[in-house]
C-alpha positions as CSV (number, residue, x, y, z in Angstrom):
1,M,-40.5,50.9,-20.7
2,P,-43.7,52.7,-21.5
3,K,-43.3,56.4,-22.0
4,N,-46.2,57.3,-19.7
5,D,-44.5,55.8,-16.5
6,H,-44.6,58.0,-13.4
7,Y,-42.0,57.0,-10.8
8,V,-42.7,58.6,-7.5
9,I,-40.3,58.6,-4.6
10,I,-41.4,59.5,-1.1
11,G,-38.3,60.9,0.8
12,N,-35.6,63.4,-0.2
13,G,-32.6,61.8,1.6
14,P,-29.7,59.8,0.2
15,A,-31.9,56.8,-0.6
16,G,-34.6,58.8,-2.4
17,N,-32.1,60.9,-4.4
18,K,-30.0,58.0,-5.5
19,A,-33.1,56.2,-6.6
20,A,-34.3,59.2,-8.6
21,D,-30.9,59.6,-10.3
22,R,-30.7,56.0,-11.3
23,L,-34.3,56.0,-12.6
24,R,-33.6,59.1,-14.7
25,D,-30.3,57.6,-16.0
26,R,-32.1,54.4,-17.1
27,D,-35.4,55.9,-18.3
28,K,-35.2,59.2,-20.1
29,E,-38.9,59.4,-21.0
30,A,-40.7,58.7,-17.7
31,R,-41.8,61.3,-15.2
32,V,-39.8,61.2,-11.9
33,T,-41.1,62.9,-8.8
34,I,-39.6,63.2,-5.3
35,I,-42.1,64.2,-2.6
36,S,-40.8,65.2,0.9
37,D,-42.5,66.7,3.9
38,E,-39.4,68.7,4.6
39,A,-39.3,72.1,3.0
40,F,-35.5,72.2,2.9
41,S,-33.6,70.6,0.0
42,F,-31.5,67.4,0.2
43,Y,-28.8,68.0,2.9
44,Y,-26.1,66.4,4.9
45,R,-27.6,65.3,8.2
46,Y,-24.3,64.7,9.8
47,K,-23.3,68.4,9.2
48,L,-26.2,69.7,11.3
49,P,-24.0,70.2,14.4
50,D,-21.6,72.3,12.4
51,F,-24.6,74.4,11.1
52,I,-25.9,74.9,14.6
53,A,-22.5,76.0,15.8
54,G,-22.3,78.5,13.0
55,R,-19.3,76.9,11.4
56,I,-21.0,76.3,8.0
57,S,-23.8,78.2,6.1
58,E,-27.2,76.9,5.2
59,D,-26.0,76.5,1.6
60,A,-23.1,74.3,2.8
61,L,-25.6,71.9,4.2
62,K,-27.1,71.2,0.9
63,V,-25.9,68.2,-1.1
64,R,-27.0,69.6,-4.4
65,P,-28.6,72.8,-5.6
66,Y,-32.2,72.9,-6.9
67,T,-30.9,73.5,-10.5
68,I,-29.6,69.9,-10.6
69,Y,-33.2,68.6,-10.4
70,K,-34.2,70.9,-13.2
71,E,-31.3,69.7,-15.3
72,K,-32.2,66.1,-14.7
73,N,-35.9,66.7,-15.2
74,I,-36.8,65.4,-11.8
75,R,-39.8,67.2,-10.1
76,L,-39.1,68.1,-6.5
77,R,-42.2,68.6,-4.3
78,L,-41.0,69.9,-0.9
79,G,-43.0,70.6,2.1
80,Q,-45.7,68.2,1.1
81,R,-46.6,65.3,3.4
82,V,-48.1,62.1,2.1
83,E,-51.0,61.2,4.4
84,R,-52.1,57.9,2.8
85,I,-51.3,55.4,0.1
86,D,-53.9,53.5,-2.0
87,P,-51.8,50.7,-3.6
88,D,-54.8,49.3,-5.5
89,E,-55.6,52.6,-7.2
90,K,-51.9,53.7,-7.3
91,V,-52.7,57.0,-5.7
92,L,-51.0,59.0,-3.0
93,Y,-53.1,61.3,-0.8
94,L,-51.4,64.5,0.4
95,K,-52.7,67.0,2.8
96,H,-55.9,68.8,1.8
97,M,-56.8,65.6,-0.2
98,K,-54.4,66.4,-3.0
99,K,-53.9,63.3,-5.1
100,V,-50.7,62.1,-6.9
101,G,-50.9,59.1,-9.2
102,Y,-48.0,56.8,-9.8
103,T,-47.2,53.7,-11.9
104,K,-44.3,52.7,-9.6
105,L,-43.5,53.9,-6.1
106,I,-40.3,53.9,-3.9
107,L,-40.7,54.5,-0.2
108,A,-37.6,56.2,1.3
109,T,-39.1,57.9,4.2
110,G,-36.2,57.6,6.7
111,G,-36.8,57.7,10.4
112,S,-37.8,59.9,13.4
113,P,-36.5,60.1,16.9
114,R,-36.8,56.9,18.9
115,V,-37.8,57.1,22.5
116,P,-37.6,53.9,24.5
117,P,-40.7,53.1,26.6
118,S,-38.9,53.8,29.9
119,F,-38.2,57.4,28.7
120,I,-41.6,58.3,27.2
121,R,-42.6,60.1,30.4
122,F,-39.7,62.5,30.1
123,M,-40.3,63.4,26.4
124,E,-41.5,66.9,27.2
125,Y,-38.1,67.8,28.6
126,F,-36.1,66.4,25.7
127,T,-34.6,68.3,22.8
128,F,-34.3,66.3,19.5
129,M,-32.0,67.1,16.6
130,T,-33.1,64.8,13.8
131,N,-33.5,67.2,10.9
132,Y,-33.0,70.7,9.5
133,N,-36.1,72.1,11.2
134,D,-34.9,70.8,14.6
135,A,-31.5,72.5,14.0
136,V,-33.0,75.8,13.1
137,R,-35.3,75.7,16.2
138,I,-32.7,74.8,18.8
139,R,-29.8,76.9,17.4
140,P,-30.5,80.1,19.3
141,E,-31.4,78.1,22.5
142,L,-28.1,76.2,22.3
143,Q,-26.1,79.4,21.9
144,K,-27.4,80.6,25.2
145,A,-27.2,77.3,27.1
146,K,-24.2,76.6,29.4
147,D,-24.9,73.1,30.9
148,I,-26.2,70.4,28.6
149,I,-27.1,66.8,29.2
150,V,-26.8,64.4,26.2
151,I,-28.6,61.1,26.5
152,G,-27.9,58.2,24.2
153,G,-27.1,58.5,21.5
154,D,-27.3,57.6,17.8
155,L,-24.5,57.9,15.3
156,I,-24.7,61.7,15.2
157,S,-24.4,62.2,19.0
158,L,-20.6,62.1,19.2
159,R,-20.3,64.7,16.5
160,F,-22.8,66.8,18.5
161,I,-20.7,66.4,21.6
162,K,-17.6,67.4,19.7
163,M,-19.4,70.5,18.6
164,L,-20.5,71.3,22.2
165,T,-16.9,71.0,23.5
166,G,-15.8,73.5,20.8
167,M,-18.5,75.9,22.1
168,K,-17.1,75.5,25.7
169,K,-20.2,73.9,27.1
170,N,-20.4,71.8,30.2
171,I,-21.5,68.4,29.0
172,Y,-22.9,65.4,30.9
173,F,-23.2,62.3,28.8
174,I,-25.6,59.6,30.0
175,L,-24.4,56.4,28.3
176,T,-27.3,53.9,28.4
177,R,-26.7,50.3,27.5
178,N,-28.6,50.7,24.3
179,C,-27.1,54.2,23.7
180,F,-25.9,53.4,20.2
181,W,-29.2,51.7,19.4
182,P,-29.7,49.4,17.6
183,I,-26.1,48.3,18.3
184,E,-25.8,46.5,21.7
185,L,-22.7,47.6,23.5
186,T,-20.8,45.3,25.9
187,S,-19.7,46.5,29.3
188,R,-16.1,46.6,28.0
189,M,-17.0,48.8,25.0
190,A,-19.1,51.1,27.1
191,G,-16.3,51.5,29.6
192,K,-13.8,52.4,26.9
193,I,-16.2,55.0,25.4
194,S,-16.8,56.5,28.8
195,S,-13.1,56.7,29.5
196,S,-12.5,58.4,26.1
197,L,-15.2,61.0,26.8
198,E,-13.8,61.7,30.3
199,K,-10.4,62.5,28.9
200,K,-12.1,65.2,26.8
201,G,-13.6,66.7,29.9
202,I,-17.1,65.3,29.4
203,K,-18.7,63.9,32.5
204,A,-19.9,60.4,31.5
205,L,-22.5,58.3,33.4
206,V,-22.7,54.7,32.3
207,D,-25.9,52.6,32.9
208,T,-27.3,55.3,35.2
209,P,-31.1,55.1,35.2
210,I,-33.1,58.3,35.2
211,A,-35.4,58.5,38.1
212,A,-37.0,61.9,37.5
213,I,-36.8,65.1,35.5
214,T,-38.4,68.4,36.7
215,R,-38.3,72.0,35.7
216,Q,-37.0,74.5,38.3
217,K,-37.1,78.1,37.3
218,N,-34.9,78.4,34.2
219,K,-33.1,75.0,34.7
220,L,-34.0,71.3,34.3
221,L,-33.2,69.0,37.2
222,L,-32.3,65.4,36.3
223,E,-32.2,62.9,39.2
224,T,-30.6,59.6,38.7
225,G,-31.4,56.3,40.3
226,D,-28.3,56.4,42.4
227,G,-29.1,59.8,43.9
228,Q,-27.1,62.1,41.6
229,K,-28.7,65.5,40.7
230,I,-27.7,67.3,37.5
231,R,-28.9,70.7,36.6
232,A,-28.9,71.7,32.9
233,D,-30.3,74.2,30.5
234,M,-31.1,71.5,27.9
235,I,-31.4,67.7,27.7
236,C,-30.7,66.4,24.2
237,S,-31.8,62.9,23.3
238,F,-30.0,60.8,20.7
239,L,-31.4,57.3,21.0
240,G,-31.6,56.3,17.3
241,L,-34.3,56.5,14.8
242,K,-37.5,54.5,14.3
243,P,-38.8,54.0,10.7
244,N,-41.4,56.5,9.5
245,I,-44.2,54.2,8.6
246,D,-47.2,55.5,10.5
247,F,-48.9,56.8,7.3
248,I,-48.6,53.3,5.7
249,V,-50.5,51.5,8.4
250,G,-53.8,50.2,7.0
251,S,-52.7,50.5,3.3
252,G,-52.2,46.8,2.9
253,I,-48.4,47.2,2.6
254,D,-46.8,44.7,4.9
255,T,-44.9,46.3,7.9
256,E,-43.4,45.2,11.1
257,K,-40.8,47.5,12.7
258,G,-40.2,48.8,9.2
259,I,-41.6,48.2,5.7
260,L,-41.1,44.5,4.9
261,V,-39.3,44.0,1.6
262,N,-37.5,41.0,-0.1
263,E,-33.9,40.9,-1.1
264,Y,-34.8,43.1,-4.2
265,L,-36.3,45.7,-1.9
266,Q,-39.8,44.9,-3.2
267,T,-42.8,45.0,-0.9
268,N,-45.8,42.7,-1.1
269,Y,-47.1,45.0,-3.9
270,A,-45.2,44.4,-7.2
271,D,-44.9,48.1,-8.0
272,I,-43.9,49.4,-4.6
273,Y,-40.3,49.3,-3.2
274,A,-38.8,50.5,0.0
275,C,-35.2,51.5,0.9
276,G,-33.1,53.2,3.6
277,E,-33.9,53.4,7.2
278,C,-37.6,52.7,6.7
279,A,-37.0,49.3,5.1
280,Q,-36.9,46.0,6.8
281,I,-35.0,43.8,4.4
282,Y,-35.2,40.0,4.1
283,N,-31.9,38.2,3.9
284,P,-32.4,34.8,2.3
285,K,-29.1,33.4,3.7
286,L,-30.0,34.3,7.3
287,K,-33.8,33.7,6.7
288,D,-34.5,36.8,8.7
289,Y,-35.3,40.5,8.3
290,W,-32.7,43.2,8.9
291,I,-32.6,47.0,8.8
292,S,-29.6,49.2,8.0
293,I,-28.5,52.7,8.9
294,G,-26.1,55.3,7.5
295,S,-26.1,57.4,4.4
296,E,-23.9,55.0,2.4
297,N,-26.2,52.1,3.0
298,A,-29.2,54.2,2.2
299,A,-27.8,55.4,-1.1
300,L,-26.9,51.8,-2.0
301,Q,-30.4,50.7,-1.3
302,G,-31.9,53.6,-3.3
303,E,-29.9,52.5,-6.3
304,T,-30.9,48.8,-5.8
305,A,-34.6,49.7,-5.4
306,A,-34.5,51.7,-8.7
307,L,-32.7,49.0,-10.6
308,S,-35.0,46.3,-9.3
309,L,-38.1,48.5,-10.1
310,L,-36.7,48.7,-13.7
311,G,-36.5,44.9,-14.0
312,A,-32.8,44.3,-13.1
313,H,-33.7,42.2,-10.0
314,K,-30.6,43.4,-8.2
315,V,-30.0,41.8,-4.8
316,I,-29.1,44.1,-1.9
317,K,-26.0,43.3,0.0
318,P,-24.8,44.9,3.3
319,V,-21.9,47.4,3.3
320,P,-19.4,45.9,5.7
321,K,-17.1,49.0,6.0
322,N,-19.4,51.3,7.8
323,L,-17.9,51.4,11.3
324,L,-18.4,53.5,14.3
325,N,-15.1,54.2,16.1
326,V,-15.2,55.6,19.6
327,G,-12.1,55.7,21.7
328,G,-10.5,52.8,19.7
329,V,-13.7,50.7,19.8
330,S,-15.2,49.8,16.5
331,V,-18.6,48.4,15.9
332,N,-20.2,47.5,12.6
333,T,-23.3,49.7,12.0
334,S,-24.3,48.3,8.5
335,W,-26.7,45.7,9.7
336,W,-28.4,44.5,12.8
337,K,-30.9,41.9,13.9
338,Q,-32.8,43.3,16.8
339,F,-34.2,46.6,17.8
């Protein structure tokens, strides 16, 4: 490996950090840089509900202290958003036209809240909890709220609901058919989840369309298609994540729903790789593209991308043991075919 290599990773989650660790382990001489638009260090996303509830401190959220990056000689650039990539010149453009050059690049940009087309008109009333900044913003509001509607949700929603029950909140859970998007639940599975929630005192509505949401004084009024009216202080949306790829559009890097990569996690540019929730991975056996979720999958992909970048040509394989269990119903969340 040339000693003047500069490996740049966009994204400071489990995929990006695992990639950085592996690159440093295998190449002691190269520069390694992690760039993230979040100003907060690498943290456990699944612990955000505990942080909001005041059960854990800000420090307890962090996966590792900043000193680890110094010890590993990994440069951490937090609070810096990449606006554009020029793959031909191998340059990243940050805000205010700052430039960062690279020799090899790993994209591990994660995802942002997904809102289905039928719900877009209600977005102004939704509260999202995707990252640390969301958690800090809604924490005081949630402490004051009494009645809360939870729509969805993604894999963190049930932990969020558990937190709310511990805070003695009145909870309404609207379980839509694609509530654990991108996993498609059957009527039988949805029924069991609903029954499990009802036993915990959570009012569950299954396949109940939202007809309208309006603001009335200090409350939100949600009206369902079958005539129910629910008043709440907050409506929290957990409908999964969509890959963060908007800044890549127009760069020449192939994208569809995510960043298209082969089984080695390599894009259509030889020196650019993608991993984690932003990557849409080709499976040669299935002859189709897939996307994975979950921190364990993300870390595995980060390691695979780093090793492939270094010439190992490691093939990514799904992790079969990541299961979501709700009321005795288990669904595999490692891989899926359709959004």
